[in-house]
C-alpha positions as CSV (number, residue, x, y, z in Angstrom):
1,M,229.3,316.1,70.0
2,S,225.7,316.5,68.9
3,R,223.4,314.0,67.5
4,R,223.9,315.4,64.0
5,D,227.5,314.2,64.1
6,Y,226.4,310.6,64.1
7,D,224.8,308.4,61.5
8,R,222.3,305.8,62.4
9,P,224.3,302.6,63.1
10,I,223.4,299.8,60.6
11,L,223.0,297.1,63.3
12,L,220.7,299.5,65.2
13,S,218.5,299.8,62.1
14,I,218.3,296.0,62.0
15,I,217.4,295.8,65.7
16,A,214.7,298.4,65.2
17,I,213.2,296.7,62.2
18,L,213.2,293.3,63.9
19,S,211.6,295.0,66.9
20,I,208.8,296.4,64.8
21,L,208.2,293.1,63.0
22,G,208.3,291.2,66.3
23,G,205.8,293.7,67.7
24,L,203.5,293.1,64.8
25,L,203.6,289.3,65.4
26,V,202.9,289.8,69.1
27,A,200.1,292.2,68.5
28,A,198.6,289.8,65.8
29,S,198.8,286.9,68.2
30,G,197.0,289.0,70.8
31,L,194.2,289.8,68.4
32,I,193.9,286.1,67.6
33,M,193.8,285.2,71.2
34,I,191.1,287.8,71.9
35,T,188.9,286.7,69.1
36,G,189.5,283.0,69.9
37,G,189.0,283.5,73.6
38,T,185.8,285.4,73.0
39,A,184.5,282.7,70.7
40,V,185.3,280.0,73.3
41,A,183.6,282.1,76.1
42,L,180.4,282.2,74.0
43,G,180.4,278.4,73.8
44,G,178.8,277.8,77.2
45,E,179.2,278.0,80.9
46,D,182.0,275.4,81.1
47,A,184.2,277.3,78.6
48,E,183.4,280.7,79.8
49,A,186.3,281.1,82.2
50,L,188.8,279.5,79.9
51,G,187.7,281.8,77.0
52,L,187.8,285.0,79.1
53,S,191.3,284.1,80.4
54,A,192.4,283.6,76.9
55,A,190.9,286.9,75.8
56,A,192.6,288.7,78.8
57,V,196.0,287.2,77.9
58,G,195.4,288.2,74.3
59,A,194.7,291.8,75.4
60,V,197.9,291.9,77.3
61,A,199.8,290.5,74.3
62,L,198.1,293.1,72.0
63,V,199.3,296.0,74.3
64,L,202.7,294.5,74.6
65,G,203.0,294.1,70.8
66,L,202.0,297.8,70.3
67,L,204.6,298.9,72.9
68,I,207.3,296.9,71.2
69,I,206.3,298.5,67.8
70,V,206.6,302.0,69.5
71,V,210.0,301.2,70.9
72,G,211.2,299.9,67.5
73,V,210.1,303.2,65.9
74,G,211.8,305.1,68.6
75,L,215.0,303.2,68.2
76,F,214.9,303.8,64.5
77,S,214.4,307.5,64.8
78,G,216.9,308.0,67.6
79,K,214.7,308.9,70.6
80,T,216.4,309.0,73.9
81,W,213.6,307.4,75.8
82,A,213.8,304.4,73.4
83,W,217.5,304.0,74.2
84,W,216.8,304.1,78.0
85,L,213.8,301.6,77.7
86,T,215.9,299.2,75.7
87,V,218.8,299.4,78.1
88,I,216.4,298.8,81.1
89,V,214.5,295.9,79.4
90,Y,217.6,294.1,78.2
91,G,219.3,294.7,81.6
92,L,216.4,293.0,83.3
93,S,216.4,290.3,80.7
94,A,220.1,289.6,81.3
95,A,219.5,289.5,85.1
96,M,216.6,287.0,84.6
97,G,218.9,285.0,82.3
98,L,221.6,284.8,85.0
99,V,219.0,283.7,87.5
100,N,217.6,281.1,85.2
101,L,221.1,279.8,84.4
102,A,221.9,279.6,88.1
103,L,218.8,277.5,88.6
104,G,220.0,275.1,86.0
105,N,218.0,276.2,83.0
106,V,220.7,275.8,80.3
107,S,218.3,277.0,77.6
108,A,218.4,280.5,79.2
109,A,222.0,280.9,78.0
110,L,220.8,282.0,74.5
111,G,218.5,284.7,75.9
112,L,221.3,285.8,78.2
113,L,223.7,286.0,75.3
114,I,221.4,288.0,73.2
115,A,220.6,290.4,76.0
116,L,224.3,291.0,76.7
117,I,225.1,291.6,73.1
118,V,222.3,294.2,72.7
119,L,223.5,295.8,76.0
120,F,227.0,295.9,74.7
121,Y,226.0,297.4,71.4
122,M,223.7,300.0,73.0
123,T,226.6,301.3,75.1
124,R,229.0,301.9,72.1
125,K,230.0,305.5,71.4
126,N,228.4,305.7,68.0
127,T,225.1,304.1,69.2
128,K,224.9,306.4,72.2
129,G,225.8,309.4,70.0
130,W,222.9,308.6,67.7
131,F,220.6,308.8,70.7
132,G,222.3,311.8,72.2
133,V,223.1,310.0,75.4
């Protein structure tokens, strides 16, 4: 069956929209860290290293936020690369959740559960059909 035979799954639309909103929050946080870190770095020699570190972390957060937005748009529009990227990222997240759980971090159970639910959902026939996978 071709991609035209499938409608966009409703839960996938929700995941895509949440991804876009989350990416906006991460990108905004990155911008705040960049501007705040730069301001701290200009405060003097003692604060320079701390400020530059905060700005560098902010830059990484900004790029990550933009990537999350792009993936959300890709999920919403049914891009095959977005399906693969989502499966890979949530697969790695599930693996890390298992490792953290094995190390005694009980709070990792929620992240593991979310990762497994998203992986399960992404491998359903209608969802894969929407992406043409």
